[in-house]
DRENDO-1510 file (C-alpha; in Angstrom, 1 decimal, always signed):
<recs>
REC; n; res; u; v; w
REC; 1; UNK; +58.4; -75.7; +22.2 .
REC; 2; UNK; +60.5; -75.2; +19.0 .
REC; 3; UNK; +61.8; -71.7; +18.4 .
REC; 4; UNK; +59.9; -69.9; +15.6 .
REC; 5; UNK; +62.5; -67.8; +13.7 .
REC; 6; UNK; +61.4; -64.9; +11.5 .
REC; 7; UNK; +61.1; -65.9; +7.8 .
REC; 8; UNK; +63.3; -63.8; +5.4 .
REC; 9; UNK; +62.9; -63.8; +1.7 .
REC; 10; UNK; +64.2; -61.5; -1.1 .
REC; 11; UNK; +62.0; -58.8; -2.7 .
REC; 12; UNK; +62.5; -60.0; -6.3 .
REC; 13; UNK; +63.6; -63.2; -8.0 .
REC; 14; UNK; +67.3; -62.3; -8.2 .
REC; 15; UNK; +69.2; -59.8; -6.0 .
REC; 16; UNK; +72.9; -59.4; -6.7 .
REC; 17; UNK; +75.1; -56.9; -4.9 .
REC; 18; UNK; +79.0; -56.8; -5.0 .
REC; 19; UNK; +79.3; -54.3; -2.1 .
REC; 20; UNK; +77.4; -55.5; +0.9 .
REC; 21; UNK; +78.6; -53.8; +4.0 .
REC; 22; UNK; +77.8; -54.0; +7.7 .
REC; 23; UNK; +74.8; -51.7; +7.3 .
REC; 24; UNK; +73.0; -54.3; +5.2 .
REC; 25; UNK; +74.2; -57.2; +7.4 .
REC; 26; UNK; +72.5; -55.6; +10.4 .
REC; 27; UNK; +69.3; -57.0; +8.9 .
REC; 28; UNK; +70.6; -60.4; +9.9 .
REC; 29; UNK; +71.8; -59.5; +13.4 .
REC; 30; UNK; +68.9; -61.4; +14.8 .
REC; 31; UNK; +68.4; -65.1; +14.0 .
REC; 32; UNK; +66.2; -65.7; +11.0 .
REC; 33; UNK; +65.3; -68.6; +8.7 .
REC; 34; UNK; +65.9; -68.0; +5.0 .
REC; 35; UNK; +63.3; -68.7; +2.4 .
REC; 36; UNK; +65.8; -67.6; -0.3 .
REC; 37; UNK; +69.1; -69.2; -1.4 .
REC; 38; UNK; +72.1; -66.9; -0.9 .
REC; 39; UNK; +75.6; -67.3; -2.2 .
REC; 40; UNK; +78.2; -64.8; -1.1 .
REC; 41; UNK; +82.0; -64.3; -1.0 .
REC; 42; UNK; +83.8; -62.3; +1.7 .
REC; 43; UNK; +85.9; -59.7; -0.2 .
REC; 44; UNK; +87.3; -57.8; +2.8 .
REC; 45; UNK; +87.6; -58.3; +6.5 .
REC; 46; UNK; +86.3; -61.1; +8.7 .
REC; 47; UNK; +83.3; -61.7; +10.9 .
REC; 48; UNK; +81.5; -64.3; +12.8 .
REC; 49; UNK; +78.2; -65.9; +12.0 .
REC; 50; UNK; +75.9; -68.7; +13.3 .
REC; 51; UNK; +74.6; -71.0; +10.6 .
REC; 52; UNK; +72.1; -73.6; +11.7 .
REC; 53; UNK; +73.2; -72.9; +15.3 .
REC; 54; UNK; +76.8; -73.7; +14.6 .
REC; 55; UNK; +79.4; -70.9; +14.9 .
REC; 56; UNK; +81.6; -70.0; +11.9 .
REC; 57; UNK; +84.3; -67.5; +11.3 .
REC; 58; UNK; +84.0; -65.9; +7.8 .
REC; 59; UNK; +87.3; -64.7; +6.4 .
REC; 60; UNK; +88.4; -62.9; +3.2 .
REC; 61; UNK; +87.9; -65.1; +0.1 .
REC; 62; UNK; +85.5; -67.5; +1.9 .
REC; 63; UNK; +82.4; -68.7; +0.0 .
REC; 64; UNK; +79.3; -68.8; +2.1 .
REC; 65; UNK; +76.4; -71.0; +0.8 .
REC; 66; UNK; +73.0; -70.5; +2.5 .
REC; 67; UNK; +70.2; -72.8; +1.3 .
REC; 68; UNK; +66.5; -72.2; +1.9 .
REC; 69; UNK; +65.6; -73.2; +5.5 .
REC; 70; UNK; +69.0; -72.1; +6.8 .
REC; 71; UNK; +68.9; -70.4; +10.2 .
REC; 72; UNK; +71.4; -67.5; +10.0 .
REC; 73; UNK; +72.7; -64.9; +12.3 .
REC; 74; UNK; +75.6; -62.6; +11.5 .
REC; 75; UNK; +77.4; -61.5; +14.6 .
REC; 76; UNK; +80.4; -59.4; +15.5 .
REC; 77; UNK; +83.1; -58.3; +13.1 .
REC; 78; UNK; +86.7; -57.6; +13.9 .
REC; 79; UNK; +87.3; -55.1; +11.1 .
REC; 80; UNK; +85.4; -53.6; +8.1 .
REC; 81; UNK; +83.6; -56.3; +6.2 .
REC; 82; UNK; +82.5; -56.3; +2.5 .
REC; 83; UNK; +80.6; -59.2; +1.0 .
REC; 84; UNK; +79.7; -59.8; -2.7 .
REC; 85; UNK; +76.5; -61.8; -3.0 .
REC; 86; UNK; +73.8; -63.1; -5.1 .
REC; 87; UNK; +70.4; -64.4; -3.9 .
REC; 88; UNK; +67.4; -66.2; -5.4 .
REC; 89; UNK; +64.0; -65.7; -3.9 .
REC; 90; UNK; +61.6; -68.5; -2.9 .
REC; 91; UNK; +59.5; -67.6; -6.0 .
REC; 92; UNK; +62.5; -68.3; -8.2 .
REC; 93; UNK; +63.4; -71.5; -6.4 .
REC; 94; UNK; +59.8; -72.8; -6.6 .
REC; 95; UNK; +60.4; -73.6; -10.3 .
REC; 96; UNK; +63.7; -75.5; -9.7 .
REC; 97; UNK; +64.7; -78.5; -7.7 .
REC; 98; UNK; +67.7; -77.0; -6.0 .
REC; 99; UNK; +68.5; -80.3; -4.4 .
REC; 100; UNK; +69.0; -81.9; -7.8 .
REC; 101; UNK; +71.1; -79.0; -9.0 .
REC; 102; UNK; +73.4; -79.5; -6.0 .
REC; 103; UNK; +73.0; -83.2; -5.5 .
REC; 104; UNK; +76.7; -84.0; -5.7 .
REC; 105; UNK; +77.6; -81.3; -3.2 .
REC; 106; UNK; +74.5; -81.0; -1.0 .
REC; 107; UNK; +75.9; -83.0; +1.9 .
REC; 108; UNK; +79.2; -81.1; +1.8 .
REC; 109; UNK; +77.3; -77.8; +1.8 .
REC; 110; UNK; +75.4; -79.0; +4.9 .
REC; 111; UNK; +78.7; -79.8; +6.6 .
REC; 112; UNK; +80.7; -76.9; +5.3 .
REC; 113; UNK; +78.5; -73.9; +4.5 .
REC; 114; UNK; +81.7; -71.8; +4.6 .
REC; 115; UNK; +84.6; -72.8; +2.4 .
REC; 116; UNK; +87.8; -71.0; +1.4 .
REC; 117; UNK; +88.5; -69.9; -2.2 .
REC; 118; UNK; +91.7; -68.9; -3.9 .
REC; 119; UNK; +91.9; -65.1; -4.5 .
REC; 120; UNK; +91.5; -65.8; -8.2 .
REC; 121; UNK; +88.3; -67.9; -7.8 .
REC; 122; UNK; +86.9; -65.4; -5.3 .
REC; 123; UNK; +87.4; -62.7; -7.9 .
REC; 124; UNK; +85.6; -64.7; -10.6 .
REC; 125; UNK; +82.6; -65.0; -8.3 .
REC; 126; UNK; +82.7; -61.3; -7.5 .
REC; 127; UNK; +83.0; -60.4; -11.2 .
REC; 128; UNK; +80.0; -62.6; -12.1 .
REC; 129; UNK; +77.9; -61.2; -9.2 .
REC; 130; UNK; +78.8; -57.7; -10.3 .
REC; 131; UNK; +77.8; -58.4; -13.8 .
REC; 132; UNK; +74.4; -59.8; -12.7 .
REC; 133; UNK; +73.9; -56.8; -10.5 .
REC; 134; UNK; +74.5; -54.4; -13.4 .
REC; 135; UNK; +72.1; -56.3; -15.6 .
REC; 136; UNK; +69.3; -56.7; -13.0 .
REC; 137; UNK; +69.4; -53.1; -12.0 .
REC; 138; UNK; +69.4; -51.8; -15.6 .
REC; 139; UNK; +65.8; -50.7; -16.1 .
REC; 140; UNK; +66.1; -51.2; -19.9 .
REC; 141; UNK; +66.7; -54.9; -19.5 .
REC; 142; UNK; +63.8; -57.2; -18.5 .
REC; 143; UNK; +65.0; -60.4; -16.8 .
REC; 144; UNK; +62.7; -63.2; -17.8 .
REC; 145; UNK; +62.1; -66.3; -15.7 .
REC; 146; UNK; +64.2; -68.3; -18.1 .
REC; 147; UNK; +67.0; -65.8; -17.7 .
REC; 148; UNK; +66.8; -66.0; -13.9 .
REC; 149; UNK; +66.9; -69.7; -14.0 .
REC; 150; UNK; +70.0; -69.6; -16.3 .
REC; 151; UNK; +71.8; -67.4; -13.8 .
REC; 152; UNK; +70.9; -69.8; -11.0 .
REC; 153; UNK; +72.1; -72.7; -13.1 .
REC; 154; UNK; +75.5; -71.0; -13.7 .
REC; 155; UNK; +75.9; -70.1; -10.0 .
REC; 156; UNK; +75.1; -73.6; -8.8 .
REC; 157; UNK; +77.4; -75.1; -11.4 .
REC; 158; UNK; +80.2; -72.9; -10.1 .
REC; 159; UNK; +79.4; -73.7; -6.5 .
REC; 160; UNK; +79.3; -77.4; -7.2 .
REC; 161; UNK; +82.7; -77.3; -8.8 .
REC; 162; UNK; +84.1; -75.6; -5.7 .
REC; 163; UNK; +82.7; -78.3; -3.4 .
REC; 164; UNK; +83.7; -81.1; -5.7 .
REC; 165; UNK; +87.4; -80.1; -5.3 .
REC; 166; UNK; +87.0; -79.2; -1.6 .
REC; 167; UNK; +88.3; -81.9; +0.8 .
REC; 168; UNK; +87.3; -80.3; +4.0 .
REC; 169; UNK; +89.4; -78.5; +6.6 .
REC; 170; UNK; +91.6; -80.0; +9.3 .
REC; 171; UNK; +89.3; -79.1; +12.1 .
REC; 172; UNK; +87.6; -82.4; +13.2 .
REC; 173; UNK; +83.9; -82.3; +13.4 .
REC; 174; UNK; +82.1; -83.8; +16.5 .
REC; 175; UNK; +80.4; -87.1; +16.4 .
REC; 176; UNK; +77.0; -85.3; +16.7 .
REC; 177; UNK; +77.9; -83.2; +13.6 .
REC; 178; UNK; +79.0; -86.4; +11.8 .
REC; 179; UNK; +75.6; -88.0; +12.5 .
REC; 180; UNK; +73.8; -85.0; +11.0 .
REC; 181; UNK; +76.1; -85.0; +8.0 .
REC; 182; UNK; +75.3; -88.7; +7.4 .
REC; 183; UNK; +71.6; -88.1; +7.9 .
REC; 184; UNK; +71.5; -85.5; +5.2 .
REC; 185; UNK; +73.4; -87.8; +2.8 .
REC; 186; UNK; +70.9; -90.6; +3.5 .
REC; 187; UNK; +67.9; -88.3; +3.1 .
REC; 188; UNK; +69.1; -87.0; -0.3 .
REC; 189; UNK; +69.4; -90.6; -1.4 .
REC; 190; UNK; +66.2; -92.0; -0.1 .
REC; 191; UNK; +63.7; -89.2; +0.4 .
REC; 192; UNK; +61.5; -90.2; -2.5 .
REC; 193; UNK; +61.0; -93.6; -1.0 .
REC; 194; UNK; +61.4; -93.3; +2.8 .
REC; 195; UNK; +60.0; -90.5; +5.0 .
REC; 196; UNK; +60.1; -92.3; +8.4 .
REC; 197; UNK; +62.7; -91.2; +10.9 .
REC; 198; UNK; +63.1; -94.8; +12.2 .
REC; 199; UNK; +64.4; -95.8; +8.7 .
REC; 200; UNK; +67.2; -93.3; +9.0 .
REC; 201; UNK; +68.0; -94.2; +12.6 .
REC; 202; UNK; +68.3; -97.9; +11.5 .
REC; 203; UNK; +70.5; -96.9; +8.6 .
REC; 204; UNK; +72.8; -95.0; +10.9 .
REC; 205; UNK; +72.8; -97.9; +13.5 .
REC; 206; UNK; +71.6; -95.7; +16.4 .
REC; 207; UNK; +68.3; -95.4; +18.3 .
REC; 208; UNK; +65.6; -93.0; +17.1 .
REC; 209; UNK; +65.8; -91.1; +20.4 .
REC; 210; UNK; +69.6; -90.6; +20.0 .
REC; 211; UNK; +69.1; -89.5; +16.4 .
REC; 212; UNK; +66.3; -87.1; +17.3 .
REC; 213; UNK; +68.2; -85.6; +20.2 .
REC; 214; UNK; +71.4; -85.2; +18.2 .
REC; 215; UNK; +69.7; -83.5; +15.2 .
REC; 216; UNK; +67.8; -81.1; +17.5 .
REC; 217; UNK; +71.0; -80.1; +19.4 .
REC; 218; UNK; +73.1; -79.5; +16.2 .
REC; 219; UNK; +70.6; -78.0; +13.8 .
REC; 220; UNK; +67.6; -76.9; +15.9 .
REC; 221; UNK; +65.4; -79.0; +13.6 .
REC; 222; UNK; +63.9; -82.4; +14.1 .
REC; 223; UNK; +64.5; -85.4; +11.7 .
REC; 224; UNK; +61.1; -85.0; +10.0 .
REC; 225; UNK; +61.9; -81.3; +9.3 .
REC; 226; UNK; +65.0; -82.4; +7.3 .
REC; 227; UNK; +63.1; -85.1; +5.4 .
REC; 228; UNK; +60.2; -82.9; +4.7 .
REC; 229; UNK; +62.5; -80.0; +3.5 .
REC; 230; UNK; +63.9; -82.2; +0.7 .
REC; 231; UNK; +60.5; -83.8; -0.2 .
REC; 232; UNK; +58.7; -80.4; -0.4 .
REC; 233; UNK; +61.5; -78.8; -2.4 .
REC; 234; UNK; +61.2; -81.6; -5.0 .
REC; 235; UNK; +57.4; -81.4; -4.9 .
REC; 236; UNK; +57.4; -77.6; -5.5 .
REC; 237; UNK; +59.8; -78.0; -8.4 .
REC; 238; UNK; +57.6; -80.6; -10.0 .
REC; 239; UNK; +54.5; -78.6; -9.5 .
REC; 240; UNK; +56.0; -75.4; -11.0 .
REC; 241; UNK; +58.2; -76.7; -13.7 .
REC; 242; UNK; +56.6; -79.9; -15.1 .
REC; 243; UNK; +53.2; -80.9; -16.6 .
REC; 244; UNK; +53.0; -83.9; -14.3 .
REC; 245; UNK; +49.6; -84.4; -12.8 .
REC; 246; UNK; +49.3; -84.1; -9.0 .
REC; 247; UNK; +48.6; -87.8; -8.9 .
REC; 248; UNK; +51.8; -88.5; -10.9 .
REC; 249; UNK; +53.8; -86.3; -8.6 .
REC; 250; UNK; +52.4; -88.1; -5.6 .
REC; 251; UNK; +53.4; -91.5; -7.0 .
REC; 252; UNK; +56.9; -90.2; -7.9 .
REC; 253; UNK; +57.4; -89.3; -4.2 .
REC; 254; UNK; +56.0; -92.6; -3.0 .
REC; 255; UNK; +52.7; -91.3; -1.7 .
REC; 256; UNK; +49.8; -93.8; -2.0 .
REC; 257; UNK; +47.6; -91.3; -3.7 .
REC; 258; UNK; +47.0; -87.6; -4.4 .
REC; 259; UNK; +45.0; -87.2; -1.2 .
REC; 260; UNK; +47.8; -88.3; +1.1 .
REC; 261; UNK; +50.2; -86.1; -0.9 .
REC; 262; UNK; +47.9; -83.1; -0.6 .
REC; 263; UNK; +47.6; -83.4; +3.2 .
REC; 264; UNK; +51.4; -83.7; +3.6 .
REC; 265; UNK; +52.0; -80.8; +1.3 .
REC; 266; UNK; +49.5; -78.5; +2.9 .
REC; 267; UNK; +50.9; -79.3; +6.4 .
REC; 268; UNK; +54.3; -77.9; +5.4 .
REC; 269; UNK; +53.4; -75.3; +2.8 .
REC; 270; UNK; +50.0; -74.0; +4.0 .
REC; 271; UNK; +48.2; -74.6; +0.8 .
REC; 272; UNK; +47.2; -77.5; -1.4 .
REC; 273; UNK; +49.4; -78.7; -4.3 .
REC; 274; UNK; +46.8; -77.3; -6.8 .
REC; 275; UNK; +46.7; -73.9; -5.0 .
REC; 276; UNK; +50.4; -73.8; -5.1 .
REC; 277; UNK; +50.6; -74.7; -8.8 .
REC; 278; UNK; +48.2; -72.0; -9.7 .
REC; 279; UNK; +49.6; -69.3; -7.3 .
</recs>
């Protein structure tokens, strides 16, 4: 039976905090699955974390990118740690197709959720997160949905620029991790047309059983989880941010009709597309 991890979201659309210490990180000492998107920079110290069941060491000036659906657990630290972070809740992300915002870097983020920054670039992120924190905690300023989306756009633009110039580290990834990386790349290219796991196994030139076992071992998810994650994110964005009919959204995602789309959507979201649109 698949492990059910506690779901963790943020209390408001944007939360920015330039001084996250171990007291706050204790919330994530137990494994949980994020509903929010979180971007943070380690400003002091170093610590260990498990991201999608893979162990990482987070050091000073590292950028950590955690997309919705990420399984995260912060573990031991070797010295005092301080993180600067900004997070966007599920409600904020429902209006935006985050995959499209990060399309050029999505596969790299899946492979390298932790990347090093120069001290100068790290300070830029910290300064921006500090500014957003001051604005969002100022009771005289009302952040609108458009303003929240503008902040998200600026953060994803900066993160994409980091990943565009990042060539990866010298540490070789395993063949299993390479298969998962290639799967994510294929899914982001073909999700609107193909949702069958066998299609991706054929593209990778391996058996479906081998693909399924590998993905489960590396990520804790199955192949259909990864495919549906991308499909549902696109569907949610179209439902919340466009005037397309549900039938048109169904066709855009290669569902034969609105009924099939509705059943698929409800299976993963727990409500119909119409209920979600009006929620």
